[in-house]
C-alpha positions in Angstrom: 40.1 16.2 44.0 40.1 16.6 40.4 37.3 15.8 38.4 37.5 13.1 36.2 38.3 14.0 32.3 36.9 12.6 29.1 39.2 9.6 29.1 38.5 8.4 33.2 35.3 7.8 32.8 34.3 4.2 34.1 34.4 1.8 31.7 31.4 0.4 32.2 29.6 3.6 31.0 31.9 3.8 27.8 31.1 0.5 26.9 27.5 -0.1 27.9 25.6 -1.5 25.6 22.6 -0.4 27.1 23.8 3.1 26.6 24.0 2.9 23.2 21.4 0.9 22.4 19.4 4.0 23.8 21.3 6.6 21.8 20.6 4.6 18.5 17.1 4.6 19.4 16.8 8.2 20.5 18.9 8.6 17.0 15.6 7.1 15.2 13.1 8.6 17.4 15.1 12.2 16.2 15.2 11.1 12.6 11.6 10.0 12.4 10.1 12.6 14.5 11.5 15.7 12.1 11.0 14.1 8.9 7.5 12.0 9.0 5.9 13.4 12.3 7.3 17.2 11.8 7.4 17.0 16.1 11.5 17.7 16.1 13.7 20.1 15.1 16.1 19.2 11.5 17.9 16.2 12.6 20.7 16.9 11.4 22.2 19.8 14.1 20.8 18.0 16.5 22.9 14.4 16.1 25.6 16.4 15.3 26.0 18.2 18.6 25.1 14.6 20.3 27.1 12.9 18.3 30.2 14.5 19.1 29.7 15.3 22.8 28.5 11.3 23.0 32.2 9.9 21.5 34.0 12.6 22.9 32.8 11.4 26.1 32.3 7.5 26.4 35.2 7.5 23.9 38.0 9.7 24.2 38.0 11.1 21.0 36.3 11.8 18.4 38.8 9.5 15.9 36.8 6.6 17.5 33.6 7.3 14.8 36.8 8.1 12.5 36.8 11.7 12.1 40.7 11.2 12.1 43.7 12.0 9.3 43.9 9.4 6.8 47.2 7.5 6.5 46.7 8.1 2.9 45.0 10.9 1.5 45.6 9.4 -2.1 43.5 6.7 -1.2 41.0 7.9 0.6 39.9 10.4 -2.3 39.7 7.7 -4.8 37.1 6.1 -2.6 35.0 8.9 -2.1 35.4 9.4 -5.6 34.7 5.9 -6.4 31.3 6.1 -4.7 30.3 9.4 -5.9 30.3 7.5 -9.8 28.6 4.8 -8.0 25.9 6.4 -6.5 25.3 8.7 -9.1 25.4 5.8 -12.0 23.0 4.1 -9.8 20.6 6.6 -8.9 20.3 8.2 -12.5 20.5 4.3 -14.3 19.0 1.9 -12.2 17.6 3.3 -9.0 14.9 6.2 -10.8 14.1 4.0 -13.8 13.0 1.8 -11.0 11.2 3.9 -8.6 9.4 5.4 -11.5 7.5 2.6 -12.3 5.9 2.5 -8.9 6.6 6.0 -7.7 6.5 9.8 -9.1 10.0 11.1 -9.3 12.1 12.2 -6.2 10.9 15.9 -5.2 14.3 18.5 -5.0 15.5 19.9 -1.9 14.2 23.1 -1.0 15.9 25.5 -3.2 16.8 23.8 -6.1 14.6 25.7 -8.0 16.7 28.7 -7.8 19.8 27.2 -8.8 19.7 27.4 -12.7 21.6 29.7 -14.0 21.5 31.7 -10.6 25.8 31.9 -9.8 24.6 33.0 -6.1 22.3 30.6 -5.5 24.7 28.1 -6.6 27.5 28.6 -4.4 24.9 29.3 -1.4 24.1 25.5 -2.7 27.7 24.2 -2.7 28.0 25.8 0.8 25.1 24.1 2.1 26.3 21.0 0.6 29.8 21.0 1.8 28.8 22.1 5.7 25.1 20.9 6.6 25.5 18.0 3.8 28.3 16.5 3.2 30.0 17.6 7.2 26.9 17.5 9.1 25.2 14.3 7.9 28.0 12.2 7.8 28.9 13.2 11.4 25.3 12.5 12.6 24.7 9.2 10.2 28.1 7.2 9.5 30.0 8.9 12.6 27.7 8.6 15.3 24.6 6.4 14.3 26.7 3.8 12.6 29.2 3.6 15.7 26.6 3.3 18.1 24.7 0.4 16.3 28.2 -1.4 16.0 28.8 -1.1 19.9 25.5 -3.3 20.3 27.1 -6.6 18.3 31.3 -4.6 20.0 32.1 -3.7 17.3 32.7 -6.8 15.3 32.5 -6.6 11.4 29.3 -7.8 11.0 28.2 -5.3 13.8 29.5 -2.7 11.7 27.6 -3.9 8.3 23.8 -4.3 9.9 24.7 -0.9 11.7 25.1 0.8 8.3 22.2 -1.1 6.7 20.1 -0.1 9.4 21.4 3.6 9.5 21.3 4.0 5.7 17.3 2.9 6.7 17.5 5.8 8.6 18.8 7.8 5.9 16.3 7.4 3.6 13.9 8.5 5.9 15.7 11.5 6.9 14.8 12.3 3.2 11.4 11.8 3.9 10.5 15.0 1.9 11.5 13.8 -1.4 8.4 11.5 -1.4 9.0 7.3 -1.7 11.2 7.0 -4.7 13.4 9.8 -2.9 13.4 7.7 0.4 14.8 4.6 -1.8 17.4 6.7 -3.7 18.7 7.9 -0.5 19.0 4.4 1.5 20.7 3.4 -1.3 23.2 6.1 -1.3 23.4 6.0 2.4 24.8 1.7 1.6 27.2 3.5 -0.5 28.5 5.8 1.7 28.6 3.6 4.5 30.4 1.2 2.4 33.1 3.9 1.9 33.6 4.3 5.7 34.1 0.3 6.0 36.1 0.7 3.2 38.2 3.6 3.9 39.0 2.0 7.3 36.3 3.8 8.9 37.6 6.9 8.1 35.0 9.8 7.7 36.6 11.8 5.2 35.8 9.4 3.0 32.1 9.9 3.8 32.3 13.5 3.8 34.3 13.8 0.7 32.0 11.1 -1.0 29.1 13.4 -0.4 30.2 16.3 -0.9 31.6 15.1 -4.6 27.6 13.6 -5.6 26.4 16.9 -4.2 28.3 19.1 -6.0 27.9 17.4 -9.0 24.3 17.7 -8.4 24.1 21.3 -7.8 26.9 22.1 -11.6 24.2 19.6 -13.3 21.2 22.3 -12.3 23.4 25.6 -12.5 23.6 24.9 -16.2 20.7 23.3 -16.5 21.4 19.6 -17.3 19.2 18.0 -14.6 16.5 15.6 -15.5 
């Protein structure tokens, strides 16, 4: 008798809010365990693999997390550009001035110091931006963890918004190395990326492109010495 395919798993397992809650809790433990306590390897590759496997196994395909071809690429790109512009503007003109009243400026990521004027380092930075950060983090956080958080509310619109807020807090702690100001800044970035995800009809490409645009601007600014 042939073994069941991914699409033939019992619905009680696929639809189980208990399983989704466990996955969400496990994801939170992995994020905090790596970034705060340093007892777990980097969370992004772990959640990336877990997310792809879980969504394929339980939901039948990666389109369930939004990893699908958009109906209109132009709309997705416009949403991504708007989200990137909003995130950069809020970061520079609102978040950094406000957090600067209480904490030191955010600590730059590892390798950022080598980018100014260094073409090879800038290219390497862009490679990391579009693979590890844009693709990896968006599948891990907006795609996987947000989907599992929404499962707890039976995928209602309210459940997705609550999930976006919760996952944005985790995303902030995913940048714990930046210090308190960086945690707040990254948390706000998570909210903006999550909003782009929902506004685009839960299409993950909106988040991936927005994340890539944001970090590309940062790399270019570093290379030309425009970053403060």
